[in-house]
KETINU-789224 format. One record per residue (C-alpha): residue number from 1; x, y, z. Coordinates in nm, 4 decimals, decimal comma. Layout:
<recs>
<rec><num>NUM</num><east>X</east><north>Y</north><up>Z</up></rec>
...
</recs>
This chain:
<recs>
<rec><num>1</num><east>2,3437</east><north>-0,2020</north><up>-1,1769</up></rec>
<rec><num>2</num><east>2,2858</east><north>-0,5281</north><up>-1,3639</up></rec>
<rec><num>3</num><east>1,9875</east><north>-0,5927</north><up>-1,5617</up></rec>
<rec><num>4</num><east>1,8690</east><north>-0,8542</north><up>-1,3109</up></rec>
<rec><num>5</num><east>1,8855</east><north>-0,6229</north><up>-1,0214</up></rec>
<rec><num>6</num><east>1,6813</east><north>-0,3506</north><up>-1,2056</up></rec>
<rec><num>7</num><east>1,4248</east><north>-0,5985</north><up>-1,3040</up></rec>
<rec><num>8</num><east>1,3906</east><north>-0,7097</north><up>-0,9639</up></rec>
<rec><num>9</num><east>1,3484</east><north>-0,3481</north><up>-0,8451</up></rec>
<rec><num>10</num><east>1,1056</east><north>-0,2745</north><up>-1,0917</up></rec>
<rec><num>11</num><east>0,8923</east><north>-0,5867</north><up>-1,0104</up></rec>
<rec><num>12</num><east>0,9162</east><north>-0,4772</north><up>-0,6397</up></rec>
<rec><num>13</num><east>0,8151</east><north>-0,1189</north><up>-0,7046</up></rec>
<rec><num>14</num><east>0,4905</east><north>-0,2426</north><up>-0,8711</up></rec>
<rec><num>15</num><east>0,4198</east><north>-0,4840</north><up>-0,5960</up></rec>
<rec><num>16</num><east>0,4625</east><north>-0,2051</north><up>-0,3373</up></rec>
<rec><num>17</num><east>0,2441</east><north>0,0375</north><up>-0,5380</up></rec>
<rec><num>18</num><east>-0,0329</east><north>-0,2384</north><up>-0,6037</up></rec>
<rec><num>19</num><east>-0,0191</east><north>-0,3328</north><up>-0,2318</up></rec>
<rec><num>20</num><east>-0,0495</east><north>0,0274</north><up>-0,1200</up></rec>
<rec><num>21</num><east>-0,3461</east><north>0,1043</north><up>-0,3515</up></rec>
<rec><num>22</num><east>-0,5175</east><north>-0,2063</north><up>-0,3044</up></rec>
<rec><num>23</num><east>-0,4180</east><north>-0,3556</north><up>0,0586</up></rec>
<rec><num>24</num><east>-0,6791</east><north>-0,6371</north><up>0,0810</up></rec>
<rec><num>25</num><east>-0,5904</east><north>-0,7905</north><up>-0,2534</up></rec>
<rec><num>26</num><east>-0,4663</east><north>-1,1501</north><up>-0,2226</up></rec>
<rec><num>27</num><east>-0,0826</east><north>-1,1919</north><up>-0,2379</up></rec>
<rec><num>28</num><east>-0,1047</east><north>-1,5255</north><up>-0,4152</up></rec>
<rec><num>29</num><east>-0,2924</east><north>-1,3548</north><up>-0,6975</up></rec>
<rec><num>30</num><east>-0,0447</east><north>-1,0528</north><up>-0,6854</up></rec>
<rec><num>31</num><east>0,2635</east><north>-1,2764</north><up>-0,7006</up></rec>
<rec><num>32</num><east>0,1297</east><north>-1,4681</north><up>-0,9950</up></rec>
<rec><num>33</num><east>0,0310</east><north>-1,1343</north><up>-1,1593</up></rec>
<rec><num>34</num><east>0,3870</east><north>-0,9985</north><up>-1,1381</up></rec>
<rec><num>35</num><east>0,5453</east><north>-1,3255</north><up>-1,2379</up></rec>
<rec><num>36</num><east>0,6890</east><north>-1,4685</north><up>-0,8966</up></rec>
<rec><num>37</num><east>0,7456</east><north>-1,8531</north><up>-0,9130</up></rec>
<rec><num>38</num><east>0,5027</east><north>-1,8582</north><up>-0,6093</up></rec>
<rec><num>39</num><east>0,3626</east><north>-1,6568</north><up>-0,3006</up></rec>
<rec><num>40</num><east>0,6831</east><north>-1,7512</north><up>-0,0851</up></rec>
<rec><num>41</num><east>0,9227</east><north>-1,6319</north><up>-0,3505</up></rec>
<rec><num>42</num><east>0,7151</east><north>-1,3141</north><up>-0,3501</up></rec>
<rec><num>43</num><east>0,7281</east><north>-1,2848</north><up>0,0061</up></rec>
<rec><num>44</num><east>1,0986</east><north>-1,3537</north><up>0,0216</up></rec>
<rec><num>45</num><east>1,1829</east><north>-1,0965</north><up>-0,2243</up></rec>
<rec><num>46</num><east>0,9581</east><north>-0,8232</north><up>-0,0815</up></rec>
<rec><num>47</num><east>1,1150</east><north>-0,8750</north><up>0,2830</up></rec>
<rec><num>48</num><east>1,4609</east><north>-0,8591</north><up>0,1170</up></rec>
<rec><num>49</num><east>1,3743</east><north>-0,5239</north><up>-0,0464</up></rec>
<rec><num>50</num><east>1,1417</east><north>-0,3563</north><up>0,2280</up></rec>
<rec><num>51</num><east>1,2520</east><north>-0,5335</north><up>0,5434</up></rec>
<rec><num>52</num><east>0,8963</east><north>-0,6096</north><up>0,5958</up></rec>
<rec><num>53</num><east>0,6751</east><north>-0,9221</north><up>0,4773</up></rec>
<rec><num>54</num><east>0,4217</east><north>-0,8039</north><up>0,2188</up></rec>
<rec><num>55</num><east>0,1348</east><north>-0,9087</north><up>0,4610</up></rec>
<rec><num>56</num><east>0,2693</east><north>-0,6792</north><up>0,7453</up></rec>
<rec><num>57</num><east>0,3039</east><north>-0,4007</north><up>0,4601</up></rec>
<rec><num>58</num><east>-0,0525</east><north>-0,4380</north><up>0,3504</up></rec>
<rec><num>59</num><east>-0,1665</east><north>-0,4446</north><up>0,7077</up></rec>
<rec><num>60</num><east>-0,0006</east><north>-0,1087</north><up>0,7779</up></rec>
<rec><num>61</num><east>-0,1389</east><north>0,0470</north><up>0,4370</up></rec>
<rec><num>62</num><east>-0,5017</east><north>-0,0783</north><up>0,5729</up></rec>
<rec><num>63</num><east>-0,4382</east><north>0,0922</north><up>0,8908</up></rec>
<rec><num>64</num><east>-0,3150</east><north>0,4018</north><up>0,7382</up></rec>
<rec><num>65</num><east>-0,6169</east><north>0,4377</north><up>0,5062</up></rec>
<rec><num>66</num><east>-0,8604</east><north>0,3733</north><up>0,8083</up></rec>
<rec><num>67</num><east>-0,7021</east><north>0,6426</north><up>0,9974</up></rec>
<rec><num>68</num><east>-0,7093</east><north>0,8747</north><up>0,6960</up></rec>
<rec><num>69</num><east>-1,0755</east><north>0,7857</north><up>0,6130</up></rec>
<rec><num>70</num><east>-1,1719</east><north>0,8573</north><up>0,9835</up></rec>
<rec><num>71</num><east>-1,0131</east><north>1,1886</north><up>0,9788</up></rec>
<rec><num>72</num><east>-1,1704</east><north>1,2790</north><up>0,6254</up></rec>
<rec><num>73</num><east>-1,5047</east><north>1,1653</north><up>0,7546</up></rec>
<rec><num>74</num><east>-1,4798</east><north>1,3830</north><up>1,0644</up></rec>
<rec><num>75</num><east>-1,3782</east><north>1,6919</north><up>0,8546</up></rec>
<rec><num>76</num><east>-1,6437</east><north>1,6285</north><up>0,5927</up></rec>
<rec><num>77</num><east>-1,9133</east><north>1,5958</north><up>0,8656</up></rec>
<rec><num>78</num><east>-1,7995</east><north>1,8844</north><up>1,0978</up></rec>
<rec><num>79</num><east>-2,0604</east><north>2,1480</north><up>1,1700</up></rec>
<rec><num>80</num><east>-1,9787</east><north>2,4679</north><up>0,9782</up></rec>
<rec><num>81</num><east>-1,9500</east><north>2,7638</north><up>1,1964</up></rec>
<rec><num>82</num><east>-2,0810</east><north>3,1039</north><up>1,0507</up></rec>
<rec><num>83</num><east>-1,9111</east><north>3,4072</north><up>1,1494</up></rec>
<rec><num>84</num><east>-2,0806</east><north>3,7365</north><up>1,2550</up></rec>
<rec><num>85</num><east>-2,0926</east><north>3,9717</north><up>0,9449</up></rec>
<rec><num>86</num><east>-1,9165</east><north>4,2760</north><up>0,9989</up></rec>
<rec><num>87</num><east>-2,1864</east><north>4,4950</north><up>0,8005</up></rec>
</recs>
């Protein structure tokens, strides 16, 4: 693998991780922080490596978090059942 390809993958991995962890962040800001020329460059690179644009990936990450937050909320607020003692 060439150094350029490796650098491209490392930068993509960082973008992927940061979008997964904070899917509501600005794509323009993220592109700037990761050293892309502009948001369009970032979107092209992300789509080339992930086969999905970063905006769609962020939307999927938000939806996944919402589903799992709902499940966690229900589990946390489920009434506890007490079993009869065997004494």
